[in-house]
C-alpha positions in Angstrom: 0.0 0.0 0.0 1.4 3.4 -1.0 2.1 5.8 1.9 1.9 9.6 1.8 4.1 12.1 3.6 1.9 15.1 2.7 -1.8 15.8 2.0 -2.9 18.8 0.0 -6.5 20.0 0.4 -8.7 22.0 -1.7 -10.6 24.5 0.4 -14.2 25.3 -0.6 -16.4 22.3 -0.6 -13.6 20.1 0.8 -12.6 21.6 4.2 -15.2 24.3 4.5 -18.9 23.9 3.8 -19.2 26.9 1.6 -20.7 25.5 -1.7 -24.2 26.7 -1.1 -22.9 30.2 -0.1 -20.8 30.5 -3.2 -23.6 29.3 -5.6 -26.2 31.6 -3.9 -23.8 34.6 -4.1 -23.3 34.0 -7.8 -27.0 33.7 -8.5 -27.8 36.8 -6.4 -25.2 38.9 -8.1 -26.6 37.8 -11.5 -30.1 39.0 -10.4 -28.7 42.3 -9.2 -27.2 42.9 -12.7 -30.3 41.6 -14.5 -28.2 38.7 -16.0 -29.6 35.3 -16.6 -29.3 33.4 -13.4 -27.3 30.1 -13.9 -28.8 26.9 -12.5 -27.1 25.6 -9.3 -25.2 22.9 -11.2 -23.6 25.4 -13.6 -22.8 27.9 -10.8 -21.2 25.1 -8.7 -18.9 24.2 -11.6 -16.8 27.3 -11.0 -15.9 26.4 -7.4 -12.2 25.7 -7.1 -11.2 27.9 -10.0 -10.1 31.5 -10.2 -13.5 33.1 -9.8 -13.1 35.9 -12.3 -12.1 33.8 -15.3 -14.5 31.0 -14.5 -17.5 33.3 -14.3 -17.5 33.8 -18.0 -18.2 30.1 -18.5 -21.3 29.9 -16.2 -22.6 33.4 -17.1 -22.0 33.8 -20.9 -23.8 37.2 -20.9 -21.3 38.7 -18.5 -19.1 41.3 -20.0 -15.6 42.5 -19.0 -17.1 45.9 -18.3 -19.7 44.4 -15.9 -17.1 42.2 -14.1 -16.0 44.8 -11.4 -19.7 45.5 -10.5 -20.5 41.8 -10.5 -17.6 40.9 -8.2 -18.6 43.7 -5.8 -22.2 42.3 -5.7 -20.9 38.7 -5.4 -18.7 39.7 -2.4 -21.5 41.6 -0.8 -23.8 38.5 -0.9 -21.0 36.0 0.0 -19.9 38.0 3.0 -23.5 38.0 4.2 -23.4 34.2 4.3 -20.0 34.3 6.1 -21.2 33.8 9.6 -22.9 30.6 8.6 -19.9 29.0 6.8 -18.3 26.2 8.9 -16.0 23.3 8.7 -17.4 20.0 7.6 -18.1 17.8 10.6 -15.0 15.9 11.6 -12.6 17.8 9.3 -10.9 19.8 12.2 -9.9 16.6 14.0 -8.7 15.0 10.8 -6.3 17.9 10.2 -5.2 18.2 13.8 -4.5 14.5 14.1 -2.5 14.5 10.8 -0.6 17.5 12.1 0.2 15.8 15.3 1.7 12.8 13.4 4.0 15.2 11.4 2.1 14.8 8.1 2.8 17.9 6.0 -0.4 19.7 5.2 -1.1 22.3 2.4 -4.0 24.1 0.8 -4.4 24.5 -3.0 -7.4 26.7 -3.7 -9.2 28.8 -6.3 -9.8 31.4 -3.6 -7.9 34.7 -3.6 -5.1 35.2 -1.0 -7.1 37.8 0.8 -10.1 35.5 0.9 -8.2 32.4 2.1 -6.2 34.3 4.8 -9.4 35.8 6.1 -11.3 32.5 6.5 -8.1 30.6 7.8 -8.2 33.1 10.7 -11.9 32.9 11.1 -11.9 29.2 11.6 -8.5 29.2 13.4 -6.8 26.7 11.1 -3.8 28.7 9.9 -1.3 26.9 12.2 -2.2 23.5 10.9 -1.0 24.1 7.3 2.7 24.3 6.3 1.9 26.2 3.2 -1.0 27.4 1.0 -1.4 28.5 -2.7 -4.1 30.6 -4.2 -5.3 31.2 -7.7 -4.4 34.9 -7.7 -0.7 34.2 -7.0 -0.1 31.3 -9.3 -1.8 29.5 -12.2 -5.4 28.4 -11.6 -6.6 24.8 -11.6 -6.4 22.5 -13.4 -2.9 23.8 -14.3 -0.5 21.8 -11.9 1.7 24.8 -11.0 0.2 25.0 -7.6 1.1 21.4 -6.8 4.6 21.7 -8.4 5.3 24.7 -6.1 4.2 22.9 -3.0 6.2 19.8 -4.0 9.3 22.0 -4.3 8.7 23.7 -1.0 8.2 20.3 0.7 11.2 18.8 -1.1 9.0 15.8 -2.0 8.2 13.7 -5.1 4.7 13.4 -6.6 4.4 9.8 -5.2 4.8 11.2 -1.7 1.7 13.5 -1.9 -2.0 13.1 -2.0 -4.5 15.8 -3.3 -8.0 15.9 -1.8 -10.8 17.9 -3.5 -14.4 18.1 -4.3 -14.2 19.0 -8.0 -12.9 17.6 -11.2 -10.6 20.6 -11.4 -8.8 19.2 -8.4 -8.5 15.7 -9.8 -7.3 16.9 -13.2 -4.7 19.1 -11.5 -3.5 16.2 -9.7 -3.3 14.0 -12.8 -1.3 16.8 -14.5 1.2 16.8 -11.7 1.5 13.0 -11.4 -0.1 13.1 -7.9 -2.7 10.7 -6.6 -6.1 12.1 -5.7 -9.1 11.5 -3.6 -12.5 13.2 -4.6 -15.1 13.9 -2.0 -18.8 13.9 -3.0 -20.1 16.3 -0.2 -18.9 19.4 -2.0 -19.5 21.0 -5.4 -19.4 18.3 -8.1 -21.7 15.3 -8.2 -20.5 11.7 -7.9 -20.9 10.8 -11.6 -18.9 13.9 -12.7 -16.2 13.1 -10.2 -16.0 9.4 -11.2 -15.5 10.4 -14.8 -12.4 12.3 -13.8 -10.8 9.1 -12.4 -9.7 10.0 -8.9 -7.9 7.3 -7.0 -10.8 7.0 -4.5 -14.1 8.7 -3.9 -15.2 9.5 -0.4 -18.8 10.2 0.5 -18.1 11.8 3.9 -15.2 13.1 6.1 -15.4 9.9 8.1 -15.0 7.7 4.9 -12.1 9.9 3.9 -10.4 9.4 7.2 -10.9 5.6 7.1 -9.4 5.4 3.7 -6.6 7.8 4.4 -5.2 6.8 7.8 -3.6 3.5 6.8 -1.9 5.3 3.9 -0.1 7.9 5.9 3.6 7.5 6.2 3.5 7.2 10.0 2.0 5.1 12.7 -1.4 6.6 13.3 -3.2 3.3 14.0 -4.1 4.4 17.5 -5.9 7.4 16.3 -7.5 5.6 13.5 -8.8 2.9 15.8 -10.2 5.4 18.3 -12.0 7.3 15.6 -13.6 4.1 14.3 -15.1 3.1 17.6 
C-alpha cells in the first residue's frame, strides 16, 4: 500500500462547507445585474477555479465591463453568508491528528489570497498548514503549477503526496502533476462527474475519507484511526 508524507487539500467544498454560499452569491449577483441566473449545477462548476475567469463560463452574458460590479455584488452577498460558513463535521480533528503525526499539510485553492487568509483566521486553522497556494498568485486549476510549487517547497516527489478535493478541477490538476487524488462527494461536483475524472478514491463523507486515508499515511497513526472508528 502506498504511503503519503503530505496531503494537499482544496478549500471550498472540501474543508469548508461553503458550496451553497458561493452558488447563492453568484446567483444573487446575476439577479442584481439583470443577468440570466445560472442553475445551481452550472454555478457550482466554477468552485475551485479562479472566480473571475471561471464566471465567463457559467454566465455567458457577463461582459468585461460588468465584471467589477459583478464581483462587488458577489462579495456583498457572500460576506452576508459568512457567519454561517463552517468546517465539515470531523474535518478539524482529521487535520489536527495528521498534524500531530507530522504529516505535511497544504492548501491549493481557487480562492484569492485575501479570501483564504481571512477564512483561515476565522476558523483558526492557519497553524495547521505548512503552506498554501491561491489562484491569484499562481496558475489556476487544473494547471498543476500550484502542486509543483508545493512539492518543491516540501522537497517531496509526486508519489509522496495526495491531493484531496471536491471537483474535477482538483482531480485533473493532480493528474497533470502526477499526484494521486481523492475526490469527496459532499462538495460542489456530483459523484458521476467526479467518477468520470478518475480519482484514486471517492469518499462520500469526512469519516470515509479518514478511514481510507489513515492506513496510507507515512507514520504510525493506527491508535488514532482505531479510536475514531469506535
